[in-house]
C-alpha positions, -999 to 999 in steps of 0.1 A, spaced: 114 -354 -294 112 -355 -332 87 -379 -348 99 -406 -372 78 -420 -401 69 -457 -396 44 -460 -424 39 -439 -455 10 -439 -480 -3 -473 -471 -37 -487 -479 -56 -485 -446 -65 -522 -445 -28 -531 -450 -16 -508 -422 4 -521 -393 -24 -507 -371 -43 -540 -375 -14 -561 -364 -11 -540 -334 -48 -544 -327 -46 -582 -330 -15 -583 -308 -33 -563 -281 -64 -585 -279 -44 -617 -281 -21 -607 -253 -47 -592 -230 -74 -618 -235 -103 -613 -211 -84 -586 -193 -89 -562 -222 -125 -556 -211 -118 -550 -174 -106 -515 -177 -95 -507 -212 -122 -516 -238 -157 -501 -234 -184 -527 -237 -213 -521 -212 -236 -504 -238 -237 -537 -258 -233 -561 -229 -262 -553 -206 -294 -572 -199 -316 -547 -217 -300 -551 -251 -295 -588 -246 -332 -592 -239 -341 -573 -270 -318 -594 -292 -332 -626 -276 -368 -615 -285 -358 -607 -321 -340 -640 -325 -367 -662 -310 -395 -644 -330 -374 -651 -361 -371 -688 -353 -407 -690 -344 -419 -673 -376 -398 -695 -398 -410 -726 -380 -446 -717 -382 -444 -710 -419 -425 -742 -426 -395 -722 -438 -372 -741 -415 -359 -776 -415 -378 -793 -387 -350 -814 -373 -319 -793 -381 -305 -768 -355 -305 -731 -356 -270 -718 -350 -268 -684 -333 -232 -673 -339 -218 -644 -319 -187 -628 -335 -160 -616 -311 -178 -626 -279 -151 -611 -257 -158 -614 -220 -190 -632 -227 -213 -611 -205 -237 -604 -234 -235 -640 -245 -247 -652 -211 -276 -627 -208 -287 -633 -244 -286 -671 -245 -303 -674 -210 -332 -653 -223 -334 -671 -256 -338 -705 -239 -363 -690 -214 -384 -677 -243 -380 -709 -262 -398 -727 -234 -424 -700 -229 -434 -701 -265 -435 -738 -268 -405 -742 -291 -386 -768 -272 -388 -791 -302 -366 -767 -322 -329 -774 -316 -310 -742 -310 -272 -739 -304 -255 -707 -294 -219 -704 -306 -194 -680 -290 -165 -672 -312 -132 -653 -309 -98 -654 -326 -78 -659 -294 -75 -691 -274 -73 -671 -241 -109 -660 -243 -122 -694 -254 -104 -711 -225 -120 -686 -201 -155 -694 -214 -149 -731 -212 -141 -729 -175 -167 -703 -165 -194 -717 -141 -221 -695 -157 -218 -715 -190 -215 -749 -174 -252 -759 -177 -255 -746 -213 -225 -767 -223 -238 -798 -205 -272 -795 -223 -254 -790 -257 -270 -756 -261 -237 -738 -262 -205 -744 -282 -173 -724 -289 -152 -718 -320 -119 -701 -328 -129 -678 -356 -110 -649 -371 -137 -630 -390 -111 -613 -412 -94 -645 -423 -113 -677 -415 -134 -694 -442 -152 -718 -419 -163 -722 -382 -152 -754 -364 -173 -761 -333 -150 -773 -305 -174 -795 -285 -195 -809 -313 -166 -814 -336 -188 -800 -364 -174 -778 -392 -198 -750 -404 -187 -742 -440 -204 -733 -473 -238 -748 -476 -236 -770 -445 -265 -754 -425 -301 -765 -432 -315 -734 -414 -305 -697 -418 -274 -687 -398 -282 -661 -371 -253 -638 -366 -246 -614 -337 -220 -587 -342 -217 -562 -314 -187 -539 -310 -167 -560 -334 -169 -545 -369 -154 -513 -355 -122 -531 -345 -114 -550 -377 -99 -540 -410 -112 -509 -428 -104 -490 -460 -111 -453 -464 -123 -433 -494 -133 -398 -504 -158 -387 -530 -156 -353 -547 -169 -340 -580 -179 -375 -591 -144 -390 -585 -133 -416 -560 -101 -413 -541 -85 -438 -517 -72 -426 -484 -36 -437 -478 -25 -437 -442 7 -420 -429 19 -427 -394 45 -410 -373 56 -415 -337 83 -403 -313 115 -422 -317 113 -436 -282 79 -451 -290 94 -473 -317 119 -497 -304 132 -527 -323 106 -519 -350 78 -523 -325 53 -497 -314 52 -493 -276 20 -472 -272 -6 -468 -300 -20 -436 -284 13 -419 -293 8 -424 -330 3 -394 -352 -20 -405 -381 -31 -386 -412 -43 -394 -446 -33 -386 -482 -56 -391 -511 -51 -404 -546 -76 -411 -574 -85 -447 -581 -101 -465 -611 -130 -489 -612 -126 -525 -601 -105 -515 -571 -113 -548 -552 -119 -569 -584 -150 -581 -566 -183 -575 -584 -204 -566 -553 -178 -547 -533 -168 -526 -563 -204 -517 -571 -211 -507 -535 -179 -486 -534 -183 -468 -567 -220 -462 -563 -210 -435 -538 -199 -413 -567 -236 -407 -576 -250 -409 -540 -230 -381 -524 -214 -349 -537 -185 -348 -513 -174 -367 -483 -151 -393 -467 -162 -427 -455 -148 -460 -442 -153 -492 -461 -156 -522 -437 -135 -547 -457 -129 -570 -426 -166 -572 -420 -173 -579 -457 -148 -608 -457 -168 -624 -428 -201 -617 -444 -190 -634 -476 -183 -666 -456 -213 -664 -432 -238 -657 -460 -229 -689 -477 -232 -712 -446 -269 -719 -454 -289 -720 -486 -318 -707 -466 -300 -674 -459 -288 -654 -430 -299 -629 -403 -274 -604 -389 -280 -582 -359 -253 -556 -352 -249 -528 -327 -219 -505 -330 -208 -469 -332 -212 -457 -368 -234 -442 -395 -262 -456 -416 -274 -428 -438 -262 -407 -467 -266 -374 -449 -242 -387 -422 -216 -393 -450 -221 -361 -470 -193 -336 -461 -178 -361 -437 -141 -354 -429 -111 -377 -426 -118 -410 -409 -113 -409 -371 -95 -435 -351 -102 -436 -314 -76 -452 -291 -84 -471 -259 -50 -478 -243 -31 -499 -268 -62 -508 -290 -84 -486 -311 -118 -485 -328 -133 -468 -358 -169 -460 -370 -188 -487 -389 -203 -478 -422 -237 -495 -418 -249 -478 -449 -223 -497 -470 -232 -530 -453 -269 -524 -462 -260 -517 -498 -240 -550 -498 -270 -569 -486 -292 -553 -512 -269 -563 -540 -270 -599 -527 -308 -597 -530 -312 -592 -493 -325 -563 -472 -317 -543 -441 -334 -523 -414 -315 -494 -398 -325 -480 -364 -341 -446 -365 -314 -419 -371 -294 -408 -340 -258 -399 -333 -234 -425 -320 -245 -461 -314 -265 -477 -341 -284 -510 -344 -291 -526 -378 -306 -558 -390 -297 -575 -423 -313 -605 -440 -308 -627 -470 -333 -654 -480 -364 -641 -462 -380 -607 -463 -388 -591 -429 -424 -585 -439 -429 -621 -447 -425 -628 -410 -451 -606 -393 -443 -614 -357 -406 -609 -363 -413 -577 -382 -434 -564 -353 -406 -572 -329 -382 -551 -350 -404 -521 -348 -410 -522 -310 
């Protein structure tokens, strides 16, 4: 059957792909993770224990050095908590370590977020979370990281917005930046080109202007040169156009959905932010050099891309923060990002990063 064009020369972040993505997760709710969306690699006790240790060492170091407000809570905000398996393992271990290290006087609240009510209702009624909710150690928020400008806690009725937190926000982003809006670009001979997406599909896969199956989409890119000030945002444009001097030739994704969220989250506290993220992606210039067209991997009726952790690191540097990328390896990467406090200023935390 002949393919029909359903999208031509569209900026990737404005593609219908993202609406299809949102529709899938909203309709499927918790069922998305049962058979369709891979998650074990970032939802097992091993990685949860490691995150918990990093987070508690961070809180402990700030408390010891009087860099934290003594009576204000630390909010640990997990983006796109999904089925909640990681959340349970991680918060359980955090509160165990809190007691072991004698930090019971430090108020800590774990916040699970997602954009769909279905997942939040599932968490609210899950017996595994009941004791954490009763002790006010766990709260929930409906939060769309690509659009929302604040986080409203459902149980506490507290709104986390710009400048409201007394202590640094601690953000967890596992397997989430790879599923939200991206743009794509190509560098060659010192010039920057945007990748425009073109989508075709068999006619019987497009009924009433609705895509039936995303894995039947034929996607390719066309390139056109762009000028400076593409985003009209001082930091994002600097990060983007610096690639003209950093690589000779290559294509890369630009995590515009993640950047929107980081703009919001980095402003929650005047004391800064700590972000821990694990995802499939790339974090070094050699991984971008000579890179081909962006790839989109379909999982049933949803999809994922690769996360450009290198660009996120550059973003944090330009906000006077810093980053630490896991040693180079293919596939899954873990990176830490900070604003407000340097890693080496917190020796116990820095040691935990290296172990």
